C-alpha positions as CSV (number, residue, x, y, z in Angstrom):
1,X,17.9,9.3,-74.8
2,X,21.4,9.6,-76.2
3,X,21.8,8.3,-79.8
4,X,25.3,7.0,-80.5
5,X,24.7,5.3,-83.8
6,X,21.7,4.3,-85.9
7,X,21.2,1.2,-83.6
8,X,23.2,2.1,-80.4
9,X,21.4,4.2,-77.8
10,X,21.7,5.1,-74.1
11,X,18.3,5.1,-72.5
12,X,17.8,6.7,-69.0
13,X,17.1,4.2,-66.3
14,X,13.4,3.7,-65.7
15,X,11.4,1.1,-63.9
16,X,10.8,-0.5,-67.3
17,X,14.6,-1.2,-67.4
18,X,14.4,-3.6,-64.5
19,X,13.6,-6.8,-66.3
20,X,16.2,-6.1,-69.0
21,X,18.9,-5.5,-66.5
22,X,18.0,-8.5,-64.3
23,X,17.8,-10.9,-67.3
24,X,21.2,-9.8,-68.6
25,X,22.8,-10.3,-65.1
26,X,21.2,-13.7,-64.9
27,X,22.3,-14.8,-68.3
28,X,25.8,-13.4,-67.9
29,X,26.3,-14.2,-64.2
30,X,29.5,-16.2,-64.5
31,X,31.1,-13.7,-66.8
32,X,30.0,-10.5,-64.9
33,X,30.7,-11.7,-61.4
34,X,34.5,-11.6,-62.0
35,X,34.6,-7.8,-61.7
36,X,31.2,-6.8,-60.5
37,X,30.5,-7.5,-56.8
38,X,26.7,-6.7,-57.1
39,X,26.1,-9.7,-59.3
40,X,26.2,-12.3,-56.5
41,X,23.6,-10.4,-54.4
42,X,21.3,-10.0,-57.4
43,X,19.4,-13.2,-56.8
44,X,15.9,-12.2,-58.1
45,X,14.3,-9.3,-59.9
46,X,13.3,-7.6,-56.7
47,X,17.0,-6.9,-56.1
48,X,17.3,-5.1,-59.4
49,X,14.0,-3.3,-58.9
50,X,15.4,-2.0,-55.5
51,X,18.5,-0.8,-57.4
52,X,16.6,0.9,-60.2
53,X,14.2,2.6,-57.7
54,X,17.2,3.9,-55.8
55,X,18.6,5.4,-59.1
56,X,15.3,7.1,-59.8
57,X,14.7,8.3,-56.2
58,X,18.3,9.8,-56.0
59,X,18.0,11.3,-59.5
60,X,21.2,9.5,-60.5
61,X,22.4,9.9,-64.1
62,X,22.4,6.3,-65.2
63,X,21.7,4.7,-68.6
64,X,21.0,1.3,-70.1
65,X,22.9,0.6,-73.3
66,X,20.7,-0.9,-76.1
67,X,21.9,-2.1,-79.5
68,X,19.1,-2.7,-82.0
69,X,16.6,-2.5,-79.1
70,X,18.5,-5.3,-77.2
71,X,19.8,-4.5,-73.7
72,X,23.6,-5.0,-73.6
73,X,24.8,-3.1,-70.6
74,X,24.9,-0.2,-68.2
75,X,26.7,3.1,-67.9
76,X,26.4,6.2,-65.8
77,X,27.8,8.7,-63.4
78,X,28.5,7.4,-59.9
79,X,29.4,9.5,-56.9
80,X,28.5,12.9,-58.4
81,X,30.2,15.6,-56.3
82,X,28.5,18.9,-57.2
83,X,30.6,20.9,-54.7
84,X,33.8,19.9,-56.4
85,X,32.5,19.5,-59.9
86,X,33.5,15.9,-60.3
87,X,32.0,12.5,-60.9
88,X,33.0,8.9,-61.6
89,X,31.8,6.9,-64.6
90,X,31.0,3.3,-64.1
91,X,30.0,0.7,-66.8
92,X,29.5,-2.9,-67.7
93,X,28.5,-4.7,-70.8
94,X,27.6,-8.3,-71.8
95,X,30.4,-10.5,-73.0
96,X,29.3,-10.8,-76.7
97,X,29.1,-7.0,-77.1
98,X,32.7,-6.4,-75.9
99,X,35.5,-5.5,-78.3
100,X,33.2,-3.4,-80.6
101,X,34.0,0.1,-79.2
102,X,30.5,0.3,-77.7
103,X,31.6,1.3,-74.2
104,X,34.3,3.6,-75.5
105,X,31.7,5.5,-77.6
106,X,29.3,5.5,-74.7
107,X,31.9,6.9,-72.2
108,X,32.7,9.6,-74.8
109,X,29.1,10.7,-74.9
110,X,29.0,10.9,-71.1
111,X,32.2,13.0,-71.1
112,X,30.5,15.5,-73.4
113,X,27.4,15.5,-71.2
114,X,29.5,15.8,-68.0
115,X,31.8,18.6,-69.2
116,X,29.1,20.6,-70.9
117,X,25.6,20.1,-69.4
118,X,26.8,19.3,-65.8
119,X,29.8,21.6,-65.9
120,X,32.1,19.0,-64.4
121,X,35.8,19.8,-64.1
122,X,36.9,16.2,-63.5
123,X,35.7,12.8,-64.4
124,X,37.2,9.6,-62.9
125,X,37.1,6.0,-64.0
126,X,38.2,3.2,-61.7
127,X,38.9,-0.3,-63.0
128,X,40.5,-3.4,-61.5
129,X,44.2,-3.4,-62.1
130,X,44.0,-6.8,-63.8
131,X,40.9,-5.9,-65.8
132,X,42.7,-5.0,-69.1
133,X,39.5,-4.6,-71.1
134,X,38.0,-2.1,-68.7
135,X,41.3,-0.2,-68.3
136,X,41.7,0.2,-72.1
137,X,38.7,2.5,-72.2
138,X,40.0,5.4,-70.2
139,X,43.4,4.9,-71.8
140,X,41.9,5.3,-75.3
141,X,40.1,8.4,-74.3
142,X,43.1,10.3,-72.9
143,X,42.5,9.8,-69.2
144,X,45.6,10.0,-67.0
145,X,46.4,7.1,-64.6
146,X,46.5,9.0,-61.3
147,X,47.4,6.0,-59.1
148,X,46.4,2.7,-57.6
149,X,43.8,2.4,-54.9
150,X,45.0,-0.6,-52.9
151,X,42.3,-3.2,-52.0
152,X,39.8,-0.7,-53.5
153,X,37.0,-3.1,-54.1
154,X,35.8,-6.3,-52.5
155,X,35.1,-8.8,-55.3
156,X,33.4,-12.2,-55.2
157,X,34.8,-14.9,-52.9
158,X,35.8,-12.2,-50.4
159,X,38.9,-11.1,-52.4
160,X,40.0,-7.5,-52.6
161,X,41.4,-6.1,-55.8
162,X,43.4,-3.0,-56.4
163,X,41.8,-0.3,-58.6
164,X,43.5,1.7,-61.3
165,X,42.3,5.3,-60.9
166,X,42.1,7.4,-64.1
167,X,41.2,11.0,-64.2
168,X,40.3,13.4,-67.0
169,X,40.0,17.2,-66.6
170,X,37.7,19.4,-68.6
171,X,40.7,21.3,-70.0
172,X,42.2,18.0,-71.2
173,X,39.1,16.7,-73.0
174,X,39.2,16.7,-76.8
175,X,35.8,16.0,-78.5
């Protein structure tokens, strides 16, 4: 567990996380589906269980974000590349929890973890070009916009979106 504040914690993904994740996706479906393609295929709890089991089986570094013991989102390392010492951070949070610096603080904790414990040299964050809220996080944390991945993600309603690709090197990170 990573404690960020007295009430804000990142808990490693476990099977016990399944219902919290599924219930949040169900409650926030209309909001989350704008930028998260997996929301539409998450139709029942078994879909989430399959995802969580995959995280556990593949020993992925993924966390659930809790505020005062209430599940509010997810964050973790995606696409860990041990050979090249790099990884991508992905995140999402429920609508009412946005704008409070929660994801920014959570990403900062993963940067510390990635650059120290995992000896990563580079961490990447990708966000939809038009997703200003998500893009603001790497920008606040000193990431460099490295370019635009054209049609980088297939969103709902079969529409592609360009992704802003941000990178941060270990030597650039300031705690």
